[in-house]
Biopython code that builds the backbone (N, CA, C, O; Angstrom):
import numpy as np
from Bio.PDB.StructureBuilder import StructureBuilder

atoms = [
    (1, "MET", "N", (122.022, 90.789, 120.874)),
    (1, "MET", "CA", (122.288, 90.672, 119.241)),
    (1, "MET", "C", (121.330, 91.073, 118.792)),
    (1, "MET", "O", (121.259, 92.272, 118.523)),
    (2, "LEU", "N", (120.111, 90.095, 118.518)),
    (2, "LEU", "CA", (119.124, 89.903, 118.081)),
    (2, "LEU", "C", (118.056, 91.258, 117.911)),
    (2, "LEU", "O", (117.279, 91.621, 117.028)),
    (3, "GLY", "N", (118.386, 91.691, 118.998)),
    (3, "GLY", "CA", (117.782, 92.999, 119.019)),
    (3, "GLY", "C", (118.101, 94.183, 117.679)),
    (3, "GLY", "O", (117.303, 94.948, 117.138)),
    (4, "ARG", "N", (119.737, 93.956, 117.387)),
    (4, "ARG", "CA", (120.303, 95.118, 116.718)),
    (4, "ARG", "C", (120.116, 94.984, 115.529)),
    (4, "ARG", "O", (120.033, 95.996, 114.833)),
    (5, "VAL", "N", (120.031, 94.056, 115.116)),
    (5, "VAL", "CA", (119.828, 92.572, 113.693)),
    (5, "VAL", "C", (118.538, 93.749, 113.245)),
    (5, "VAL", "O", (118.510, 94.614, 112.370)),
    (6, "LEU", "N", (117.480, 93.300, 114.336)),
    (6, "LEU", "CA", (115.980, 93.713, 113.943)),
    (6, "LEU", "C", (116.205, 95.044, 113.905)),
    (6, "LEU", "O", (115.893, 95.503, 112.806)),
    (7, "LEU", "N", (116.850, 96.293, 115.080)),
    (7, "LEU", "CA", (116.525, 97.162, 114.974)),
    (7, "LEU", "C", (117.347, 98.065, 113.454)),
    (7, "LEU", "O", (117.021, 99.201, 113.107)),
    (8, "VAL", "N", (118.194, 97.396, 112.906)),
    (8, "VAL", "CA", (118.996, 97.998, 111.553)),
    (8, "VAL", "C", (118.097, 97.813, 110.422)),
    (8, "VAL", "O", (117.893, 98.678, 109.570)),
    (9, "ILE", "N", (117.400, 96.295, 110.451)),
    (9, "ILE", "CA", (116.280, 95.942, 109.231)),
    (9, "ILE", "C", (115.122, 97.098, 109.593)),
    (9, "ILE", "O", (114.762, 97.853, 108.689)),
    (10, "VAL", "N", (114.583, 97.213, 110.848)),
    (10, "VAL", "CA", (113.828, 98.379, 110.323)),
    (10, "VAL", "C", (114.195, 99.456, 110.362)),
    (10, "VAL", "O", (113.093, 100.005, 110.330)),
    (11, "LEU", "N", (115.024, 100.401, 110.417)),
    (11, "LEU", "CA", (115.802, 101.222, 110.112)),
    (11, "LEU", "C", (115.748, 100.992, 108.772)),
    (11, "LEU", "O", (114.689, 101.259, 108.204)),
    (12, "PHE", "N", (116.856, 100.460, 108.007)),
    (12, "PHE", "CA", (116.808, 100.121, 106.791)),
    (12, "PHE", "C", (115.368, 100.062, 105.600)),
    (12, "PHE", "O", (115.276, 100.214, 104.382)),
    (13, "ILE", "N", (114.334, 99.742, 106.767)),
    (13, "ILE", "CA", (113.179, 99.738, 105.454)),
    (13, "ILE", "C", (112.440, 100.623, 105.473)),
    (13, "ILE", "O", (111.852, 100.894, 104.426)),
    (14, "ALA", "N", (112.149, 101.544, 106.881)),
    (14, "ALA", "CA", (112.445, 102.877, 107.099)),
    (14, "ALA", "C", (112.601, 103.652, 105.907)),
    (14, "ALA", "O", (111.767, 103.936, 105.047)),
    (15, "ASN", "N", (114.359, 104.076, 106.046)),
    (15, "ASN", "CA", (114.637, 104.617, 105.170)),
    (15, "ASN", "C", (114.382, 104.375, 104.082)),
    (15, "ASN", "O", (114.116, 105.367, 103.403)),
    (16, "VAL", "N", (114.321, 102.804, 103.263)),
    (16, "VAL", "CA", (114.059, 102.453, 102.146)),
    (16, "VAL", "C", (112.832, 103.663, 101.314)),
    (16, "VAL", "O", (112.837, 104.330, 100.279)),
    (17, "ALA", "N", (111.422, 103.331, 103.022)),
    (17, "ALA", "CA", (110.279, 103.846, 102.299)),
    (17, "ALA", "C", (110.316, 105.127, 102.402)),
    (17, "ALA", "O", (109.507, 105.762, 101.726)),
    (18, "THR", "N", (111.034, 105.676, 103.063)),
    (18, "THR", "CA", (111.027, 107.225, 103.057)),
    (18, "THR", "C", (111.424, 107.879, 101.710)),
    (18, "THR", "O", (110.864, 108.868, 101.238)),
    (19, "GLY", "N", (112.704, 107.050, 101.014)),
    (19, "GLY", "CA", (113.442, 107.303, 100.124)),
    (19, "GLY", "C", (112.360, 106.873, 99.358)),
    (19, "GLY", "O", (111.994, 107.982, 98.970)),
    (20, "VAL", "N", (111.372, 105.891, 98.719)),
    (20, "VAL", "CA", (110.177, 106.097, 98.012)),
    (20, "VAL", "C", (108.935, 107.676, 98.044)),
    (20, "VAL", "O", (108.508, 108.608, 97.363)),
    (21, "GLY", "N", (108.890, 107.282, 98.844)),
    (21, "GLY", "CA", (108.092, 108.422, 99.665)),
    (21, "GLY", "C", (108.740, 110.401, 98.293)),
    (21, "GLY", "O", (108.438, 111.079, 97.311)),
    (22, "VAL", "N", (109.493, 110.269, 99.163)),
    (22, "VAL", "CA", (111.129, 110.709, 98.828)),
    (22, "VAL", "C", (110.420, 111.802, 97.173)),
    (22, "VAL", "O", (110.126, 112.949, 96.836)),
    (23, "VAL", "N", (110.500, 110.006, 96.520)),
    (23, "VAL", "CA", (110.425, 110.273, 94.973)),
    (23, "VAL", "C", (109.390, 109.985, 94.250)),
    (23, "VAL", "O", (109.370, 109.896, 93.023)),
    (24, "TYR", "N", (107.843, 109.718, 95.546)),
    (24, "TYR", "CA", (106.684, 109.983, 94.708)),
    (24, "TYR", "C", (106.568, 111.635, 94.528)),
    (24, "TYR", "O", (106.408, 112.520, 93.688)),
    (25, "SER", "N", (106.763, 111.393, 95.900)),
    (25, "SER", "CA", (106.368, 113.299, 96.183)),
    (25, "SER", "C", (106.991, 114.079, 95.070)),
    (25, "SER", "O", (106.182, 114.794, 94.479)),
    (26, "LYS", "N", (108.215, 114.125, 94.634)),
    (26, "LYS", "CA", (108.786, 114.756, 93.099)),
    (26, "LYS", "C", (108.100, 114.665, 92.586)),
    (26, "LYS", "O", (107.210, 115.515, 92.563)),
    (27, "HIS", "N", (108.067, 113.179, 91.575)),
    (27, "HIS", "CA", (107.215, 112.974, 90.424)),
    (27, "HIS", "C", (105.929, 113.647, 90.450)),
    (27, "HIS", "O", (105.559, 114.358, 89.515)),
    (28, "SER", "N", (105.176, 113.427, 91.586)),
    (28, "SER", "CA", (103.723, 114.084, 92.072)),
    (28, "SER", "C", (104.064, 115.292, 90.998)),
    (28, "SER", "O", (103.706, 115.359, 89.823)),
    (29, "MET", "N", (105.081, 116.480, 91.962)),
    (29, "MET", "CA", (105.394, 117.657, 92.271)),
    (29, "MET", "C", (105.710, 118.008, 90.775)),
    (29, "MET", "O", (104.863, 118.810, 90.383)),
    (30, "ARG", "N", (106.147, 117.860, 90.305)),
    (30, "ARG", "CA", (106.916, 117.618, 88.508)),
    (30, "ARG", "C", (105.497, 117.847, 87.812)),
    (30, "ARG", "O", (105.193, 118.918, 87.287)),
    (31, "LYS", "N", (104.654, 116.722, 87.863)),
    (31, "LYS", "CA", (103.290, 116.351, 86.546)),
    (31, "LYS", "C", (101.944, 117.499, 86.751)),
    (31, "LYS", "O", (101.126, 117.941, 85.944)),
    (32, "SER", "N", (102.268, 117.851, 88.974)),
    (32, "SER", "CA", (101.330, 119.344, 88.543)),
    (32, "SER", "C", (101.754, 120.215, 88.072)),
    (32, "SER", "O", (101.078, 120.824, 87.243)),
    (33, "PHE", "N", (102.759, 120.545, 88.329)),
    (33, "PHE", "CA", (103.657, 121.514, 87.880)),
    (33, "PHE", "C", (103.615, 121.501, 86.359)),
    (33, "PHE", "O", (103.034, 122.521, 85.988)),
    (34, "ILE", "N", (103.966, 120.823, 85.432)),
    (34, "ILE", "CA", (104.003, 120.132, 83.934)),
    (34, "ILE", "C", (102.268, 120.650, 84.062)),
    (34, "ILE", "O", (101.959, 121.750, 83.605)),
    (35, "GLU", "N", (101.591, 120.075, 84.482)),
    (35, "GLU", "CA", (100.113, 120.610, 84.023)),
    (35, "GLU", "C", (99.337, 121.486, 84.211)),
    (35, "GLU", "O", (98.277, 121.828, 83.686)),
    (36, "LEU", "N", (100.134, 121.951, 85.263)),
    (36, "LEU", "CA", (100.213, 124.158, 85.679)),
    (36, "LEU", "C", (100.366, 124.716, 84.772)),
    (36, "LEU", "O", (99.543, 125.542, 84.378)),
    (37, "GLN", "N", (101.716, 124.384, 84.009)),
    (37, "GLN", "CA", (102.692, 125.387, 82.973)),
    (37, "GLN", "C", (101.641, 125.200, 81.495)),
    (37, "GLN", "O", (101.277, 126.159, 80.814)),
    (38, "ALA", "N", (101.209, 123.474, 81.160)),
    (38, "ALA", "CA", (99.819, 124.113, 80.565)),
    (38, "ALA", "C", (98.494, 124.803, 79.915)),
    (38, "ALA", "O", (98.159, 125.299, 78.839)),
    (39, "MET", "N", (97.788, 124.474, 81.545)),
    (39, "MET", "CA", (97.369, 125.907, 82.238)),
    (39, "MET", "C", (97.449, 126.755, 81.387)),
    (39, "MET", "O", (97.206, 127.184, 80.259)),
    (40, "GLN", "N", (97.866, 126.837, 82.312)),
    (40, "GLN", "CA", (98.875, 129.019, 81.533)),
    (40, "GLN", "C", (99.071, 128.854, 80.002)),
    (40, "GLN", "O", (98.670, 129.658, 79.160)),
    (41, "ASN", "N", (99.728, 127.730, 79.762)),
    (41, "ASN", "CA", (99.765, 128.471, 78.370)),
    (41, "ASN", "C", (98.275, 127.973, 77.660)),
    (41, "ASN", "O", (97.824, 128.755, 76.823)),
    (42, "ASN", "N", (97.828, 127.270, 77.818)),
    (42, "ASN", "CA", (95.992, 127.523, 77.735)),
    (42, "ASN", "C", (94.726, 129.125, 77.705)),
    (42, "ASN", "O", (93.759, 129.463, 77.022)),
    (43, "PHE", "N", (95.460, 129.664, 78.819)),
    (43, "PHE", "CA", (94.949, 130.409, 79.741)),
    (43, "PHE", "C", (95.546, 131.669, 78.779)),
    (43, "PHE", "O", (94.658, 132.473, 78.496)),
    (44, "ASP", "N", (96.777, 131.974, 78.265)),
    (44, "ASP", "CA", (97.595, 132.626, 77.265)),
    (44, "ASP", "C", (96.964, 132.602, 76.083)),
    (44, "ASP", "O", (95.980, 133.327, 75.933)),
    (45, "GLU", "N", (97.409, 131.778, 75.049)),
    (45, "GLU", "CA", (95.895, 131.513, 74.013)),
    (45, "GLU", "C", (94.698, 131.922, 74.146)),
    (45, "GLU", "O", (94.343, 132.517, 73.129)),
    (46, "LEU", "N", (93.654, 131.862, 75.188)),
    (46, "LEU", "CA", (92.386, 131.879, 75.380)),
    (46, "LEU", "C", (92.569, 133.510, 75.397)),
    (46, "LEU", "O", (92.046, 134.175, 74.503)),
    (47, "GLN", "N", (93.292, 134.101, 76.392)),
    (47, "GLN", "CA", (93.358, 135.944, 76.175)),
    (47, "GLN", "C", (93.544, 136.569, 74.936)),
    (47, "GLN", "O", (93.077, 137.658, 74.604)),
    (48, "ILE", "N", (94.457, 135.603, 74.075)),
    (48, "ILE", "CA", (94.391, 136.457, 72.924)),
    (48, "ILE", "C", (93.623, 136.306, 71.535)),
    (48, "ILE", "O", (93.853, 137.019, 70.558)),
    (49, "GLU", "N", (92.868, 135.486, 71.568)),
    (49, "GLU", "CA", (91.888, 134.778, 70.680)),
    (49, "GLU", "C", (90.171, 135.834, 71.141)),
    (49, "GLU", "O", (89.211, 136.192, 70.458)),
    (50, "TRP", "N", (90.671, 136.054, 73.138)),
    (50, "TRP", "CA", (89.036, 136.867, 73.134)),
    (50, "TRP", "C", (89.546, 138.643, 72.736)),
    (50, "TRP", "O", (88.770, 139.485, 72.283)),
    (51, "GLY", "N", (91.015, 138.874, 73.049)),
    (51, "GLY", "CA", (91.679, 139.959, 72.535)),
    (51, "GLY", "C", (90.501, 140.339, 70.922)),
    (51, "GLY", "O", (89.620, 141.150, 70.637)),
    (52, "ARG", "N", (91.158, 139.259, 70.303)),
    (52, "ARG", "CA", (90.766, 139.407, 68.715)),
    (52, "ARG", "C", (89.820, 139.587, 68.284)),
    (52, "ARG", "O", (89.549, 140.279, 67.303)),
    (53, "PHE", "N", (88.739, 138.625, 69.352)),
    (53, "PHE", "CA", (87.688, 138.690, 68.662)),
    (53, "PHE", "C", (86.958, 140.085, 69.119)),
    (53, "PHE", "O", (86.142, 140.713, 68.444)),
    (54, "GLN", "N", (87.499, 140.459, 70.576)),
    (54, "GLN", "CA", (86.877, 141.863, 70.978)),
    (54, "GLN", "C", (87.117, 142.957, 69.832)),
    (54, "GLN", "O", (86.304, 143.851, 69.597)),
    (55, "LEU", "N", (88.845, 142.711, 68.854)),
    (55, "LEU", "CA", (88.602, 143.782, 67.770)),
    (55, "LEU", "C", (87.323, 143.622, 66.865)),
    (55, "LEU", "O", (86.474, 144.359, 66.364)),
    (56, "GLU", "N", (87.672, 142.051, 66.924)),
    (56, "GLU", "CA", (86.767, 142.316, 65.340)),
    (56, "GLU", "C", (85.117, 142.506, 64.953)),
    (56, "GLU", "O", (84.392, 142.680, 63.974)),
    (57, "GLN", "N", (85.045, 142.335, 66.545)),
    (57, "GLN", "CA", (83.430, 143.245, 67.121)),
    (57, "GLN", "C", (83.678, 144.629, 66.816)),
    (57, "GLN", "O", (83.474, 145.188, 65.738)),
    (58, "SER", "N", (83.992, 144.964, 67.536)),
    (58, "SER", "CA", (84.464, 146.765, 67.634)),
    (58, "SER", "C", (84.507, 147.114, 65.771)),
    (58, "SER", "O", (83.684, 147.929, 65.354)),
    (59, "ALA", "N", (85.365, 146.537, 64.890)),
    (59, "ALA", "CA", (85.345, 146.097, 63.434)),
    (59, "ALA", "C", (84.395, 146.172, 62.791)),
    (59, "ALA", "O", (84.252, 147.019, 61.909)),
    (60, "TRP", "N", (83.068, 144.811, 63.268)),
    (60, "TRP", "CA", (81.842, 145.555, 62.387)),
    (60, "TRP", "C", (81.184, 145.901, 63.324)),
    (60, "TRP", "O", (80.165, 145.212, 63.369)),
    (61, "ALA", "N", (81.241, 146.827, 64.339)),
    (61, "ALA", "CA", (79.721, 147.837, 64.175)),
    (61, "ALA", "C", (80.118, 149.420, 64.736)),
    (61, "ALA", "O", (79.607, 150.212, 65.528)),
    (62, "THR", "N", (81.475, 149.401, 63.748)),
    (62, "THR", "CA", (81.707, 150.649, 63.497)),
    (62, "THR", "C", (80.657, 151.495, 62.818)),
    (62, "THR", "O", (79.939, 151.056, 61.920)),
    (63, "HIS", "N", (80.580, 153.162, 63.452)),
    (63, "HIS", "CA", (79.510, 153.712, 62.940)),
    (63, "HIS", "C", (79.508, 153.738, 61.206)),
    (63, "HIS", "O", (78.419, 153.724, 60.632)),
    (64, "GLY", "N", (80.837, 153.779, 60.386)),
    (64, "GLY", "CA", (80.740, 154.386, 59.298)),
    (64, "GLY", "C", (80.202, 152.743, 58.287)),
    (64, "GLY", "O", (79.593, 152.782, 57.217)),
    (65, "ARG", "N", (80.640, 151.458, 59.009)),
    (65, "ARG", "CA", (79.647, 150.613, 58.448)),
    (65, "ARG", "C", (78.183, 150.227, 58.252)),
    (65, "ARG", "O", (77.353, 150.026, 57.366)),
    (66, "VAL", "N", (78.324, 150.237, 59.493)),
    (66, "VAL", "CA", (76.118, 150.141, 60.120)),
    (66, "VAL", "C", (75.444, 151.292, 59.331)),
    (66, "VAL", "O", (74.256, 151.198, 59.020)),
    (67, "GLU", "N", (76.040, 152.161, 59.068)),
    (67, "GLU", "CA", (75.330, 153.485, 57.849)),
    (67, "GLU", "C", (75.703, 152.845, 56.484)),
    (67, "GLU", "O", (74.700, 152.724, 55.780)),
    (68, "LYS", "N", (76.511, 152.530, 56.069)),
    (68, "LYS", "CA", (77.234, 151.768, 54.771)),
    (68, "LYS", "C", (75.321, 150.580, 54.585)),
    (68, "LYS", "O", (74.397, 150.899, 53.837)),
    (69, "ILE", "N", (75.330, 149.857, 55.122)),
    (69, "ILE", "CA", (75.111, 149.167, 55.235)),
    (69, "ILE", "C", (73.123, 149.383, 55.048)),
    (69, "ILE", "O", (72.202, 149.140, 54.269)),
    (70, "ALA", "N", (73.383, 149.926, 56.224)),
    (70, "ALA", "CA", (71.500, 150.927, 56.192)),
    (70, "ALA", "C", (71.266, 151.461, 55.360)),
    (70, "ALA", "O", (70.208, 151.095, 54.847)),
    (71, "ARG", "N", (72.091, 152.781, 54.552)),
    (71, "ARG", "CA", (72.192, 152.964, 53.009)),
    (71, "ARG", "C", (72.152, 151.710, 51.555)),
    (71, "ARG", "O", (71.193, 151.382, 50.856)),
    (72, "GLU", "N", (73.197, 151.376, 51.523)),
    (72, "GLU", "CA", (73.088, 149.878, 51.011)),
    (72, "GLU", "C", (71.760, 149.023, 51.038)),
    (72, "GLU", "O", (70.772, 149.034, 50.303)),
    (73, "LYS", "N", (72.041, 148.397, 51.974)),
    (73, "LYS", "CA", (70.929, 147.281, 51.923)),
    (73, "LYS", "C", (69.714, 147.647, 52.090)),
    (73, "LYS", "O", (68.930, 146.982, 51.413)),
    (74, "LEU", "N", (69.028, 148.815, 53.021)),
    (74, "LEU", "CA", (67.851, 148.560, 53.857)),
    (74, "LEU", "C", (67.690, 149.887, 53.395)),
    (74, "LEU", "O", (67.339, 150.581, 54.350)),
    (75, "ASN", "N", (67.845, 150.919, 51.778)),
    (75, "ASN", "CA", (67.328, 152.117, 51.916)),
    (75, "ASN", "C", (67.161, 153.636, 52.243)),
    (75, "ASN", "O", (66.687, 154.718, 51.899)),
    (76, "MET", "N", (68.105, 152.731, 53.415)),
    (76, "MET", "CA", (68.317, 154.450, 54.269)),
    (76, "MET", "C", (68.345, 154.927, 54.135)),
    (76, "MET", "O", (68.391, 154.680, 52.929)),
    (77, "GLY", "N", (68.410, 156.400, 54.188)),
    (77, "GLY", "CA", (69.082, 157.999, 54.489)),
    (77, "GLY", "C", (69.333, 158.841, 55.367)),
    (77, "GLY", "O", (69.206, 158.247, 56.438)),
    (78, "LEU", "N", (69.705, 160.206, 55.606)),
    (78, "LEU", "CA", (68.862, 161.095, 56.141)),
    (78, "LEU", "C", (68.013, 161.456, 55.935)),
    (78, "LEU", "O", (67.528, 161.230, 54.827)),
    (79, "VAL", "N", (67.321, 162.242, 56.896)),
    (79, "VAL", "CA", (65.993, 162.561, 56.603)),
    (79, "VAL", "C", (66.143, 163.683, 56.634)),
    (79, "VAL", "O", (66.534, 164.260, 57.648)),
    (80, "HIS", "N", (65.807, 164.403, 55.287)),
    (80, "HIS", "CA", (65.063, 166.430, 55.393)),
    (80, "HIS", "C", (64.251, 166.571, 56.027)),
    (80, "HIS", "O", (63.374, 165.837, 56.482)),
    (81, "LYS", "N", (64.561, 167.840, 56.125)),
    (81, "LYS", "CA", (64.233, 169.155, 57.202)),
    (81, "LYS", "C", (62.304, 168.748, 56.834)),
    (81, "LYS", "O", (61.447, 168.445, 57.664)),
    (82, "GLU", "N", (62.132, 168.918, 55.118)),
    (82, "GLU", "CA", (60.745, 168.912, 55.107)),
    (82, "GLU", "C", (59.833, 167.538, 55.746)),
    (82, "GLU", "O", (58.616, 167.437, 55.905)),
    (83, "ARG", "N", (61.046, 166.449, 56.064)),
    (83, "ARG", "CA", (59.861, 165.146, 56.534)),
    (83, "ARG", "C", (60.515, 165.116, 57.996)),
    (83, "ARG", "O", (60.763, 164.039, 58.538)),
    (84, "LEU", "N", (60.663, 165.796, 58.336)),
    (84, "LEU", "CA", (61.054, 166.361, 60.169)),
    (84, "LEU", "C", (59.290, 167.015, 60.707)),
    (84, "LEU", "O", (58.813, 168.102, 60.383)),
    (85, "VAL", "N", (58.533, 165.787, 61.714)),
    (85, "VAL", "CA", (57.600, 165.924, 62.431)),
    (85, "VAL", "C", (57.453, 165.821, 63.411)),
    (85, "VAL", "O", (57.027, 164.791, 63.932)),
    (86, "PHE", "N", (57.817, 167.076, 64.131)),
    (86, "PHE", "CA", (57.579, 166.991, 65.917)),
    (86, "PHE", "C", (56.414, 166.832, 65.958)),
    (86, "PHE", "O", (55.509, 167.173, 65.197)),
    (87, "LEU", "N", (56.454, 165.925, 67.509)),
    (87, "LEU", "CA", (55.628, 166.076, 68.038)),
    (87, "LEU", "C", (55.552, 166.479, 70.021)),
    (87, "LEU", "O", (56.483, 166.231, 70.786)),
    (88, "LYS", "N", (54.247, 167.105, 70.431)),
    (88, "LYS", "CA", (54.058, 167.923, 71.060)),
    (88, "LYS", "C", (53.107, 166.754, 72.295)),
    (88, "LYS", "O", (51.937, 166.374, 72.246)),
    (89, "THR", "N", (54.096, 166.482, 73.215)),
    (89, "THR", "CA", (53.691, 166.713, 74.651)),
    (89, "THR", "C", (52.580, 167.517, 75.533)),
    (89, "THR", "O", (52.196, 168.662, 75.297)),
    (90, "GLN", "N", (52.115, 166.622, 76.670)),
    (90, "GLN", "CA", (51.044, 167.912, 77.195)),
    (90, "GLN", "C", (51.730, 167.231, 78.765)),
    (90, "GLN", "O", (51.390, 167.711, 79.846)),
]
sb = StructureBuilder()
sb.init_structure("model")
sb.init_model(0)
sb.init_chain("A")
sb.init_seg("    ")
for serial, (resi, resn, name, xyz) in enumerate(atoms, 1):
    if name == "N":
        sb.init_residue(resn, " ", resi, " ")
    sb.init_atom(name, np.array(xyz, "f"), 0.0, 1.0, " ", f" {name:<3s}", serial, name[0])
structure = sb.get_structure()
């Protein structure tokens, strides 16, 4: 009789411990999933920002803009034929 009572108590404790383990595992998995979702959202936002930076960089580096700045700020222009000098190498 004592053996059966002891067996029931051990099985009950094992059952409770297993339940606590399942709850802890589920909770840990949910926390990890939430963290993963946050990281994916952050990644998406960074991808969008990177695309904007690339677009901005291409806008700043257009040939027309560079030529305009060269003409206005550096007083540069096209070279006239009379001013061209050709060097011959041996």
